[in-house]
C-alpha positions in Angstrom: 135.2 -2.1 174.4 137.4 0.2 171.1 136.4 -1.0 168.0 139.3 -2.8 166.2 141.0 -0.8 163.6 139.9 -1.8 159.6 142.8 -2.6 157.5 142.5 -3.3 154.0 145.7 -4.8 152.0 146.8 -4.4 148.2 149.9 -5.9 147.7 150.1 -8.1 144.4 152.0 -11.5 145.9 149.8 -13.4 147.2 151.5 -14.9 149.8 153.1 -12.3 151.3 149.5 -10.5 151.8 148.1 -13.5 153.5 150.8 -13.9 155.4 150.8 -10.4 156.2 147.0 -10.6 156.9 147.8 -13.6 159.3 150.0 -11.5 161.4 148.1 -8.7 161.7 145.2 -10.4 163.4 147.2 -11.6 166.3 146.9 -8.3 167.1 143.4 -8.2 168.7 143.5 -4.2 167.9 143.6 -5.1 164.3 140.6 -6.4 161.8 141.6 -7.2 158.8 138.1 -6.9 156.0 139.7 -7.1 152.4 142.6 -8.4 150.7 143.0 -6.5 146.5 145.6 -7.9 144.4 145.7 -4.8 142.8 145.0 -1.0 143.1 142.1 -0.3 141.3 140.5 -3.3 143.3 142.1 -1.3 146.6 139.8 1.5 145.7 136.6 -0.3 144.9 137.2 -2.4 148.0 137.8 0.5 149.9 135.0 2.5 148.5 132.7 -0.7 150.0 134.3 -1.7 153.2 135.6 1.5 154.3 138.8 0.6 156.2 140.3 2.6 158.4 143.8 1.9 157.3 145.2 0.9 153.6 148.3 -0.6 153.3 149.4 0.0 150.1 151.9 -2.5 147.3 153.7 0.6 145.2 154.2 -2.1 142.0 151.2 -3.8 141.3 149.6 -4.8 138.1 146.9 -2.7 136.9 147.2 0.2 138.5 149.7 1.2 140.7 150.7 3.5 144.5 150.0 6.4 143.2 147.0 5.9 141.0 145.9 4.0 143.9 146.6 6.9 146.5 144.6 9.2 144.2 141.6 7.4 144.5 141.7 6.3 147.9 142.0 10.1 148.8 139.3 10.9 147.6 137.2 8.2 150.1 134.9 10.0 152.9 135.4 8.9 155.3 139.1 8.9 154.2 141.0 5.6 154.8 144.7 6.8 156.5 147.5 5.2 153.8 151.2 2.3 155.1 153.1 1.7 152.2 154.9 -1.4 152.6 157.2 -1.4 150.1 160.8 -3.1 149.2 161.5 0.0 147.6 163.8 2.6 149.7 164.6 4.6 146.8 164.5 8.0 148.8 163.0 10.2 146.1 159.8 7.8 146.4 159.9 8.3 150.0 159.5 12.0 149.3 157.0 11.4 146.6 154.6 9.2 148.5 154.8 11.2 151.5 154.0 13.9 149.6 151.0 12.7 147.8 149.7 12.1 151.2 150.7 8.7 152.5 150.5 8.7 156.7 153.3 6.0 156.4 156.5 4.7 154.8 157.7 1.4 155.7 160.3 -0.9 153.9 159.8 -5.0 153.8 162.5 -5.5 155.9 160.5 -3.8 159.2 159.8 -5.1 161.4 156.0 -6.7 162.4 156.5 -4.3 166.1 157.0 -1.2 163.0 154.0 -2.3 161.2 152.2 -2.4 164.0 153.0 0.8 165.5 151.9 3.0 161.8 149.1 1.0 161.4 148.0 1.8 165.1 149.4 5.4 164.8 148.3 6.4 161.6 144.6 5.0 162.5 144.8 7.2 165.6 143.2 10.3 163.8 139.9 8.8 162.0 138.9 11.9 161.2 141.1 11.9 158.2 143.8 14.7 157.1 141.2 18.2 158.5 142.1 16.5 162.0 145.3 18.6 162.5 147.2 15.9 164.5 148.1 13.7 161.7 151.2 11.3 162.0 153.2 10.1 160.2 155.5 7.0 160.4 158.5 6.7 158.8 161.3 4.0 160.2 164.4 6.2 161.1 167.1 4.0 158.8 164.9 4.2 155.7 164.6 8.6 157.0 168.4 8.7 157.1 168.9 7.6 153.6 166.6 10.6 152.2 169.0 12.5 150.0 168.0 16.3 149.8 169.4 17.4 146.6 169.6 21.1 146.6 168.1 21.8 149.5 170.4 20.2 152.0 167.9 19.5 154.8 169.0 16.7 156.6 166.6 14.0 157.1 165.0 14.6 160.6 164.6 18.2 159.0 163.0 17.3 155.4 160.9 15.5 158.6 159.4 18.3 160.2 158.7 20.4 156.9 156.6 17.8 156.2 155.0 18.0 159.1 154.9 21.7 159.0 153.1 21.3 155.5 150.3 19.3 157.3 149.3 22.0 159.9 151.1 20.3 162.9 151.9 22.8 165.7 155.4 23.1 167.3 153.8 21.1 170.4 152.4 18.4 167.8 155.7 17.7 165.9 157.7 17.5 169.4 155.0 14.8 170.7 154.8 13.2 167.4 158.6 12.9 166.7 159.4 12.4 170.7 161.5 15.3 170.3 160.9 18.6 172.9 159.6 21.4 171.8 162.5 23.7 172.1 164.6 20.7 169.7 161.6 21.4 166.8 162.5 24.9 167.5 165.9 25.0 166.7 165.6 22.6 163.8 162.7 25.2 162.3 165.7 28.0 163.0 168.4 26.0 160.7 165.3 25.1 157.6 164.6 28.8 157.3 167.9 30.0 156.3 168.8 27.4 154.6 166.1 27.4 152.2 165.8 31.7 151.9 162.6 31.9 154.2 161.4 33.1 157.1 158.2 31.6 157.8 156.6 28.2 157.7 154.6 29.7 155.2 156.9 30.7 153.3 158.8 26.7 153.8 155.3 25.8 152.6 155.7 27.5 149.4 159.2 26.7 148.2 158.7 23.3 149.1 155.6 22.8 147.1 157.5 25.2 144.0 160.6 23.2 144.7 158.6 19.8 144.3 159.9 18.7 147.6 156.3 18.1 148.3 152.6 18.2 147.0 150.0 20.1 146.8 147.8 17.6 148.7 149.7 18.5 151.9 149.1 22.3 152.3 145.4 22.2 150.3 143.8 19.6 152.6 145.2 20.7 156.0 145.8 24.4 155.6 149.6 26.1 156.3 149.3 25.8 160.4 
C-alpha cells in the first residue's frame, strides 16, 4: 500500500487551518502530520516531522512565507511547498514561484484544486534535483500575471519558469497538458520577445531582470 502524503499546515488563522486539515484528511492519500501558526514554527515542525508537502500562508506573525520558505528549502529531504493565500497579486505570484514554491493557490480555489496541487507537488519526493518537478497554478491566477516590460503572456511566463527549473519540452508538455509542438511554438515566441536565442540565455536574462530567482537555476541547472 502506498504511504499517504505527509502534509504540514502553516496558517495563523486557527479556524481556517483546522478546517483545512479536516477537509484534507477526507482524502485517503493525505495525512496531516502537523499544524503551525507561524513560519518559524513551520520550519521547526518540518525539521521534526519531515512532511512531503508544506501548505504555507503568506502573511503570518513571527515569520512570513518568504523567510519560512528559505528555511524549508534548506531541509533534507526538501518538502514541497504549496502557497495558499488570499492574495492574488501578480508580482507576489512571480516572486514566490521564483523562490521555489511548487504551487500557488488563492483561498477562493476549490478543494479539488488544492488536492490536485498537493498530489502533484508530492509526485517527485526526491526534491528539486528531480527534473520532473511540477508547478500547479490556477489558470485564473496566472491570467492576472502582468508581464511589465518583458511583454510575455501568462502562459509564456509559466513556460519560462518551467525552463528555468530544467524541464524538457516533453516534460513541460505533459505538465501543462499541451502538445510538444505547442510548447516549442511558445518558446519560439518567447526568444525574440526577450532578445535571446536559447534556453540558457532566456534563463540568464530572466535572472538578470528579476523575473525568477537564482534558486530556480542553481538547484536544478539550466536544462
